[in-house]
FIKOLZA-1660 file (N, C-alpha, C; in steps of 0.1 Angstrom, whole numbers, plus 5000, padded with zeros to 4 digits):
% residues 75
   i   px   py   pz ch aa at
   1 4863 5040 4739  A  M  N
   1 4856 5028 4743  A  M CA
   1 4866 5017 4746  A  M  C
   2 4865 5011 4757  A  K  N
   2 4874 5001 4761  A  K CA
   2 4867 4987 4759  A  K  C
   3 4873 4979 4750  A  L  N
   3 4868 4966 4746  A  L CA
   3 4871 4956 4757  A  L  C
   4 4883 4957 4762  A  F  N
   4 4888 4946 4771  A  F CA
   4 4889 4950 4785  A  F  C
   5 4882 4960 4789  A  S  N
   5 4883 4965 4803  A  S CA
   5 4874 4955 4812  A  S  C
   6 4879 4953 4824  A  R  N
   6 4871 4945 4833  A  R CA
   6 4865 4954 4844  A  R  C
   7 4854 4951 4849  A  K  N
   7 4848 4959 4860  A  K CA
   7 4855 4956 4873  A  K  C
   8 4858 4966 4880  A  K  N
   8 4865 4964 4893  A  K CA
   8 4854 4961 4903  A  K  C
   9 4857 4952 4912  A  R  N
   9 4848 4949 4923  A  R CA
   9 4850 4960 4934  A  R  C
  10 4840 4963 4942  A  P  N
  10 4841 4974 4952  A  P CA
  10 4853 4972 4962  A  P  C
  11 4856 4959 4965  A  T  N
  11 4867 4956 4974  A  T CA
  11 4880 4960 4968  A  T  C
  12 4881 4958 4955  A  E  N
  12 4894 4962 4948  A  E CA
  12 4896 4977 4948  A  E  C
  13 4885 4984 4947  A  D  N
  13 4886 4999 4947  A  D CA
  13 4891 5003 4961  A  D  C
  14 4885 4997 4972  A  L  N
  14 4889 5000 4985  A  L CA
  14 4904 4996 4988  A  L  C
  15 4908 4985 4982  A  L  N
  15 4922 4980 4984  A  L CA
  15 4931 4990 4977  A  L  C
  16 4928 4994 4965  A  I  N
  16 4937 5003 4958  A  I CA
  16 4938 5017 4965  A  I  C
  17 4927 5021 4970  A  K  N
  17 4927 5034 4978  A  K CA
  17 4936 5032 4990  A  K  C
  18 4935 5021 4997  A  E  N
  18 4943 5018 5009  A  E CA
  18 4958 5017 5006  A  E  C
  19 4961 5011 4994  A  I  N
  19 4975 5010 4990  A  I CA
  19 4980 5024 4987  A  I  C
  20 4973 5032 4980  A  N  N
  20 4977 5046 4977  A  N CA
  20 4979 5054 4990  A  N  C
  21 4970 5052 4999  A  K  N
  21 4971 5060 5012  A  K CA
  21 4983 5055 5020  A  K  C
  22 4986 5042 5020  A  T  N
  22 4998 5037 5026  A  T CA
  22 5011 5042 5019  A  T  C
  23 5010 5042 5006  A  K  N
  23 5022 5047 4999  A  K CA
  23 5025 5062 5002  A  K  C
  24 5014 5070 5003  A  N  N
  24 5016 5084 5007  A  N CA
  24 5021 5085 5021  A  N  C
  25 5017 5077 5030  A  A  N
  25 5021 5077 5044  A  A CA
  25 5036 5073 5045  A  A  C
  26 5040 5064 5036  A  L  N
  26 5054 5060 5036  A  L CA
  26 5063 5071 5031  A  L  C
  27 5058 5078 5020  A  E  N
  27 5066 5090 5015  A  E CA
  27 5067 5101 5026  A  E  C
  28 5056 5103 5033  A  A  N
  28 5057 5113 5044  A  A CA
  28 5067 5109 5055  A  A  C
  29 5067 5096 5058  A  A  N
  29 5076 5091 5068  A  A CA
  29 5091 5093 5064  A  A  C
  30 5093 5090 5051  A  Y  N
  30 5107 5092 5046  A  Y CA
  30 5111 5107 5046  A  Y  C
  31 5101 5115 5043  A  S  N
  31 5104 5130 5043  A  S CA
  31 5107 5134 5057  A  S  C
  32 5099 5129 5067  A  Q  N
  32 5101 5133 5081  A  Q CA
  32 5115 5128 5086  A  Q  C
  33 5119 5117 5081  A  F  N
  33 5132 5111 5085  A  F CA
  33 5143 5119 5081  A  F  C
  34 5142 5126 5070  A  E  N
  34 5153 5134 5065  A  E CA
  34 5155 5147 5073  A  E  C
  35 5146 5151 5081  A  Y  N
  35 5147 5163 5089  A  Y CA
  35 5149 5161 5104  A  Y  C
  36 5148 5149 5109  A  V  N
  36 5150 5148 5123  A  V CA
  36 5165 5146 5127  A  V  C
  37 5168 5151 5138  A  V  N
  37 5182 5150 5142  A  V CA
  37 5184 5144 5156  A  V  C
  38 5174 5143 5164  A  D  N
  38 5175 5137 5177  A  D CA
  38 5175 5122 5176  A  D  C
  39 5184 5115 5183  A  P  N
  39 5185 5100 5181  A  P CA
  39 5172 5093 5184  A  P  C
  40 5164 5098 5194  A  D  N
  40 5151 5092 5198  A  D CA
  40 5141 5093 5186  A  D  C
  41 5141 5105 5180  A  L  N
  41 5132 5107 5169  A  L CA
  41 5136 5099 5157  A  L  C
  42 5149 5097 5155  A  I  N
  42 5154 5089 5144  A  I CA
  42 5149 5075 5146  A  I  C
  43 5150 5070 5158  A  D  N
  43 5145 5056 5161  A  D CA
  43 5130 5055 5158  A  D  C
  44 5123 5065 5162  A  S  N
  44 5109 5066 5160  A  S CA
  44 5105 5066 5146  A  S  C
  45 5112 5073 5138  A  C  N
  45 5109 5074 5123  A  C CA
  45 5112 5060 5117  A  C  C
  46 5123 5054 5121  A  I  N
  46 5127 5041 5115  A  I CA
  46 5116 5031 5119  A  I  C
  47 5112 5031 5131  A  Y  N
  47 5101 5022 5135  A  Y CA
  47 5088 5024 5127  A  Y  C
  48 5085 5037 5125  A  E  N
  48 5073 5040 5117  A  E CA
  48 5074 5036 5103  A  E  C
  49 5086 5038 5097  A  M  N
  49 5088 5034 5083  A  M CA
  49 5087 5019 5081  A  M  C
  50 5093 5012 5091  A  N  N
  50 5092 4997 5090  A  N CA
  50 5078 4992 5091  A  N  C
  51 5070 4998 5100  A  A  N
  51 5056 4994 5102  A  A CA
  51 5048 4997 5089  A  A  C
  52 5050 5009 5083  A  I  N
  52 5043 5012 5071  A  I CA
  52 5047 5003 5059  A  I  C
  53 5060 5000 5058  A  Q  N
  53 5065 4991 5048  A  Q CA
  53 5059 4978 5049  A  Q  C
  54 5058 4973 5061  A  N  N
  54 5051 4960 5063  A  N CA
  54 5037 4960 5059  A  N  C
  55 5030 4971 5063  A  R  N
  55 5016 4972 5059  A  R CA
  55 5015 4973 5043  A  R  C
  56 5024 4980 5037  A  Y  N
  56 5023 4981 5022  A  Y CA
  56 5026 4967 5016  A  Y  C
  57 5035 4960 5021  A  K  N
  57 5038 4946 5016  A  K CA
  57 5025 4937 5017  A  K  C
  58 5019 4938 5029  A  Y  N
  58 5007 4930 5031  A  Y CA
  58 4996 4934 5021  A  Y  C
  59 4994 4947 5019  A  L  N
  59 4983 4951 5010  A  L CA
  59 4986 4947 4996  A  L  C
  60 4999 4948 4992  A  I  N
  60 5002 4943 4978  A  I CA
  60 5000 4928 4977  A  I  C
  61 5003 4920 4987  A  K  N
  61 5000 4906 4987  A  K CA
  61 4985 4903 4986  A  K  C
  62 4977 4911 4993  A  L  N
  62 4962 4910 4992  A  L CA
  62 4958 4913 4978  A  L  C
  63 4963 4924 4972  A  A  N
  63 4959 4928 4958  A  A CA
  63 4963 4917 4948  A  A  C
  64 4974 4911 4950  A  K  N
  64 4978 4900 4941  A  K CA
  64 4969 4888 4942  A  K  C
  65 4966 4884 4955  A  A  N
  65 4957 4873 4957  A  A CA
  65 4943 4876 4952  A  A  C
  66 4938 4889 4953  A  S  N
  66 4925 4893 4948  A  S CA
  66 4925 4891 4933  A  S  C
  67 4935 4895 4926  A  E  N
  67 4936 4894 4912  A  E CA
  67 4935 4879 4908  A  E  C
  68 4942 4871 4915  A  K  N
  68 4942 4857 4911  A  K CA
  68 4928 4851 4914  A  K  C
  69 4922 4855 4924  A  T  N
  69 4909 4850 4928  A  T CA
  69 4899 4854 4917  A  T  C
  70 4900 4867 4913  A  Y  N
  70 4891 4872 4902  A  Y CA
  70 4893 4865 4889  A  Y  C
  71 4905 4861 4886  A  I  N
  71 4908 4854 4873  A  I CA
  71 4902 4840 4874  A  I  C
  72 4904 4834 4886  A  E  N
  72 4899 4820 4887  A  E CA
  72 4883 4819 4887  A  E  C
  73 4877 4829 4892  A  T  N
  73 4862 4829 4892  A  T CA
  73 4857 4832 4878  A  T  C
  74 4865 4839 4869  A  K  N
  74 4860 4842 4856  A  K CA
  74 4861 4830 4847  A  K  C
  75 4870 4820 4850  A  L  N
  75 4872 4809 4841  A  L CA
  75 4861 4799 4842  A  L  C
% end
């Protein structure tokens, strides 16, 4: 029995799923980068990794803002 657990809002669940999906995509991009040898493919992998990293940073920022908003509404 959890005494101090808080209920997650549906948008938080979706955000967490999206963060995990993005994290998996980033791991896949890193893995692919390790195996490519063509310079054009290397550039493509770097571009993809940067795009995914930026998306991950954005989602983390949203999650932090969501947590702050949730705390403010509880007060």
